[in-house]
N, C-alpha and C positions, 0 to 999 in steps of 0.2 A: 564571712559571714558580716552581718550588716544589721542596724536597726534603725528605726525611724519613729522622730518625735513630732507632733505637733503643739506650738504652744500659742494659745489665743489668736487662733486664723479668724480673719474674717474677708468675707469677696463680696462684692455689688456687683452688677451689672446698671450702671445708671443709680435709679433710685431703687433699684430691686433688689431684695439683698438675697444673696445666694446660700454665704456662709456664715454663720455668726458664732464667735468664741468658741472654735473649735480646737479641742484638748486631747492630745490620745498618744502614746506609747507604744510601740512596737516591741516583738520581741524577736529576737535573733533565728533567723531561717525560718520565721512565721508564716503561713499562708493564712493572708487577712483578705476577708472579702467586707467591700461595702455595699450594703444593699439599703433599697428604698423606692419608692415609687418615684415615676418621671419626676423632672424638675427639680429632686430633693436635694443636689449638688455633688452627688458623687463623683461624676465625671468632669466637675469641675475641681474636686481637688485632687483626683489622677493630673490633671492636666498643670495646677501646681507643682505636685511634684515634680515632673516632668520638664517643667521650667518654660510650658506652652500659655500658661495663664499666670499674671502678676498679681503677687498676692499682694492684698490693702493695708492688711495689718498683722503683725504676728510673726513666727520663725517656725520654719519647716527645720530639722534638723537630721542628717545621715551620719552614724557613727559620730555624734557629738560637732560635726561640721554644718555651721547655718549656710543654706544652699540657696537661701532669697535672690539672691545675685547671681550667681553663677551660670554660665551658660549650661543650655541644654547639652550639649555635648560634653560637658565638664563633668555631670553631676552623677556617673556611672548607673544610669538608671537605661533601661530599654523597655520599648510601648509596642502593645500589640493593640492594633486598632481593629474595631469591627467590620471595617469595610478591607480587609487585611493591607489594601494599599501599597501593591508589589506593582513595579515597572512591569507595564505589560510588553514594552520592546525587549528585555532582559530576559534570559532564562533563570529557571531557579537556581542553578549555580551562581550568577552574575547578583541576582538582588540577592542571595544569603551574603555575598562578599561585599556589596557595596559600600556597606557601612566601614569596613577594613579598609576599603580602598583608600576611601574619603581621609581616614586615619594613616594612610603611608604605613600600613603593616607591609612585610615583604611577603612577596608570593608564597614561600614556604610556609609562613606561617598561615596565611590568609586559606591556602588547601590545605592546613591541617587542621583549624577551626570548623571548617564548612564541612567538611568528611566526616566531623567528629559529631557535628550538629545532625547531619543527616543520618547516620549510624543511628543515634539517639531517637531519631524520630521516626526511622524506617522508611526515606524517601532519598535513598541514594540512588535508586533505578530512575527519578525523578528529574535529575539536574540537568538536564538537556534541555528540558520541555518551555515551553511560554508559558504563560499564568492562564492563556484562554483555554490550552489543553490539560488543565488541572478540574478535579471535581471541588468544588465548597471545602470539604474536608481538608484536601490536600493542600488547596491555597494558606490554609490557617494552618496547616504544617510549617508550611516554606515561612509563612509569616513571625511563626513563633521560631523558626531555626534562625532566621535574620537576627531576631534578639538574641539568641543562645550564643552565636559568634562574638558579640559584643561583650561578652563576660560581665555583664552587668552585676551591680552589687544589689538592687532590686529589678525585678520585675514586674511592668504595669500592665494590667490587661483590661483592656474596656468593653464589657463586654463581647467578648470575640465569637462568642458561639450564637448571638441572635441570628444570625442571616440562616443556620445548617438548619437542615428538618431535624424532627423529632428524634429520630436513629440516630444519626450523626453528631447531636448535642449528647446524647448519653454517652457516644463512643468516644468522644473529644475529653467529656470532664475526665473520663477514666485514664484518657491518655496526658492531659495535664496534671492529674493528681499524682502519676507515676514520675512523671517529670522531675516535680518538686520534689519526692522522695528522691529521686537519682541525683538531682545536682546540688540540692541543701541550699537553695537559696531565696531570699527573702522574695514573695511573691505579694502583689496586692493586686486586688480582683475586682473589679467593680460590676454590678449586675442587678437586674431586677427580678430575676428569675431565683422564687426560694429553694430551689430543687438543688439551682447550683450552688448558691449558699451553703445549704444542709451538706450538700455530699464533699464540698472541696475543702470549705473552711477550717483552720485549727482553730480561730476566734473570728465571730461575726460582729460587726457593726451596723447598728439599724437606723439610718438616718430619716428623717423625717423634717421638711422646709429648713433644710441647713444645719439641722441639730441632733445631737445623739440621744436617740432613744435610750437605748441598752445596748452594751459589749459583753459579747460571753463566747463559750463553744456552743456548739449546735444544739447537745443535751441541754444546756442552762438553756437558752434562750426558748424553746418548744415546751420546756417543764416547767420553767418560770420567770414567766413573761415580766417585764417589770410594769406594763399598763396595758390598756385597751387595745392600741394602735400597736402596739407589739405582738400580744396575742393573736390578732386579728391578722396581720401581716404574713403570720408564719406560720404553715398550714393550711392544706388545700383538702375540702373548700373550708372556707374560714372558719374559728370559733364562732359558733352562735352566742351571741350577747343579749341579755335578756335585762331591762330595768326593774329593780325590785320599788316599790314605794308602800306609801302606807299605807293601802288598800291590801297589800299581798303579807302584812307582816301579823303574826298568830301571837309570837311572844319576841321577848330580845332576840332568842337565837332560833325562831322558829319561821318559817315562813310558807307559803303557797309558792310550788315552783313546778312547774309545767305539770299539774294535777296532784301535786303529791304536797302533804306537810312534812319538808325536809328541815332537819335541824343540821346547823352547822355551829360547831363549837368555838369559843373566841371570838364572836362577830354580835355587837350589840345592832340590831337591825332597827331597833327603835330612833337611834338617834339622827340618821341621815338617810338621803338616797343611794342606793347600792347599783351596782351593774353585776351579775352572774353570771358565767361562762362556761361553756361544755364544748369540746371539740366534736365535730361530728363522727370521730372514729371511737368514743367512747362511750357512745351509745351501743347498748346489745340486744338482739333477742333471746338472750338466755333467759331463763326463769328464777336464777339463782338471780338477779339485781337487785338490789338495795331498795330501789323505788322503779315505780311501773306507770306507763300510762297507755291509751288508747290512741293509735296514731290515727290523722286522717291526713294519708296521703295524695299529694298532688300529681307527683311526677317520680318514676323512676327511671335513674341511668343505669344503664347497664355499662361497666368499663370492663368486662372482662373476668376478673380476679376479684373485682368487687360492686356492689352497687350502692348509688346515691338516692338515697330518698328524699325527696323535698316535702315536707311534714308541716299542716297547720296544728296549732293547739292554742285554745284560750287567745287568739286573735296575734299569736305569734307566728312567723316562717321560720322555721329552723331547717338544718339538715342535719342526716344521719348516714356514716357510712358503715357498711354492713359487708363482710365477707359473701362472695358469689356461692358460697358452698349453705349458708343460711338463707333460709326463706324467711321474709320479713311476715310474720303474721298479725294477730289482733293487738299483741303489746311491744312496746320496746321499752330499755330499762335503763339505767344510769346508777351509777353510786356516789355517792357525798366525795369520796376523796378525790374525785375528779370535778368535781366543781371548783372554779377560780371565783374569787370575790373581786372585785373593784369599788373604790370608793366613788364617790360623785363627779370626782376630779379625772376618774378614769385610770387611777394609781392601784397597783395590786397592794391587796391587804392579804396577809397570810395566815389564815385562823389556828388556831393553838391545837 
């Protein structure tokens, strides 16, 4: 078992601040996913854990040991890269055993660890092949196998599936999830793909400009976003966010919203500007909805099992995700329980 802790981490490249006052405590055997837009600092954090980037300020602890000055080989971490980083002149067995040879492990120990890893990943029949003879998914399995042979305390994954096609990404997500359950080791996984984050993580850390916007399990992040950034980052299509100002206010807790007089208890709309959000999947064609409006549909995307309708209403552009089994008719509905309220700074407000 292992756990990791970040205390007041700062990192800059020249005058460009990448990480600012990052604090987080991991848990034993946790699958932790760092997610955020490009340039938010997630890969830099991973490289600082591995020892590939120097920390400007703060401390990183693994099992209560400060690792800031430890050589990368002494940190008991193993990293899987986006580009696989396999040696092209070596076969699969040689790639997986190379790190163990550098550590001067015995031939018997190397043989045992390589074969165990190959069995876990179902690549025993590939051991004599060179990387150029492998598919993208097979190469990624070899890269993961090389990490497994090191028996690390913490696995570090830096967008390992981004070079694979959609079908292989889905397959490899399942394999990595199974691997985590099988070997029961801490994994820290960097991605910009929200599907990977939601399906793999025990906890998700959402980053923006080097700062933590929210930490929580996938259900918490989806159902209880801390702010507009998180609400729109998680979910596809992103949450519809509409600004509410004095022109929309009917009374303290009632507003004009999507062609309806909507009441939200516990919110005093007369005090400030607010933002209201509804996820596309929370719209419905059911006549049982609490509120309804007539959509002006610009475009419908047919995705097979669902349709995404792009709609104009009251000079707003919104999207609605509807099951393909349902016809999009003259009305679309929504319920007040599915409305998210944010203050003028974008922070989530919970109604009573």
